[in-house]
N, C-alpha and C positions, 0 to 999 in steps of 0.2 A: 269474335274469336280471341282467346287470350294471346298476348304477344308472343309467348313462347311456342305457340302452335302455328305461327305464321311461317310461310316458306322462308328458308334461310337467306335468300337474296342471290343476285347473280355471282358474286365472288365465291360464296360458299357452294353454290350450285356447280360452278365450273371445277372447284376443287374436289367435291364429292364425285363428279363425273370422271375426273382425271384418275382418282383413286379406285375407280371401278375396274381398272386394268391391272392384272396381276404383275406385269413387268414394272409398271410405274410404282405399285406398292413395294415391290422388291427394291427399286431404286431409292425410294424414300427410306426404307429400312437400312439400306447400305449407307446413305448419306447421314443418317442419324448417328452413325459411328464416326463420321468425319468427312471433310471435303474430299472430292475426287474429280478427276477429269473424265470426260466421256470415254476415253480409252480405258481408264481404270474401271469405270462402271460397266463397260462392255465385257470385261474378262470372264465373269462367271456365266455369261449367257451365250447361247448359240445364235447370236444376232450380230449383224454388222454394226460397226460404230455409227453408221448413218441411221440405222433403225433406233439405236440408243439415243442419238441426237434428236430424233423426232420425239421420243418419249420425254426427254429432258425439256424440249421445247414446250410440250403440253404442260408439264409441271411448272415451267417458267411463266407461261402465259396466265396460269391460274394463281400465281403468286407463291407457290409452295417451294420453289427453288430459285436461287439467283446464281448467276454466272458472272465471273469477273476475269479481267486479264491480269496475268502475272508474267510479263515477258511473252514467251511463246505459249505458255500454258493458259488454259481457261478453266480453272477449277469450278465445280458446282458446289453450292452450299445449300443445305436445307434451311428454310425459313421457319424455324420452330414457332415463332409468334403466329404465323398463319396456320400452322398445324394445330396450335393450341386453340385457335378460334373454332376449328371444327370440333375439337373435344368439348369446348364450352357449350356449343350448340347441342351436341349429343347429351351432355350432362343435364342441360335444361329440359330436354325431352324426357329423359329418364325420371327427373324429379316430378314433372307434370303427370306422367303415367303412374308413378309410384303413389302420388297423392290420390289420383283417381281410383286406383285399385284399393287403397286403404279405405277410402270413402265407401266404395262398393262393399268391401268386406264388413265394415261397421254396419252398413245398412242391412246386409244379409244376416248378420249375427243378431241385430236388434229385431228384425222381422221374424227370425226363427224363434226368438225368446217370447215374442208376443203371441205366438200360436199355442 
């Protein structure tokens, strides 16, 4: 099997699984605009800060978010490098399938001309 069709591995698996939840995708979108505390992240949701903390924890464990201490604040930051790894894997899959479809199209075109 070509390397680009091999499963992405445990780190990417957990990141893709984490992004399967719409709240976590919304948190990633919000953090793409800048750092925020759990309280700030909770504002647009009808969820408790504890529920948002749970979602942030999932994103932290898969490496998409990091949290640091600044006095009494604990802002969250999106790890863009980890998000880019997901994009790279998706781009590789797209390239493989584009190549396969082009090969199929050529084959069908050549086969149609031979008849």
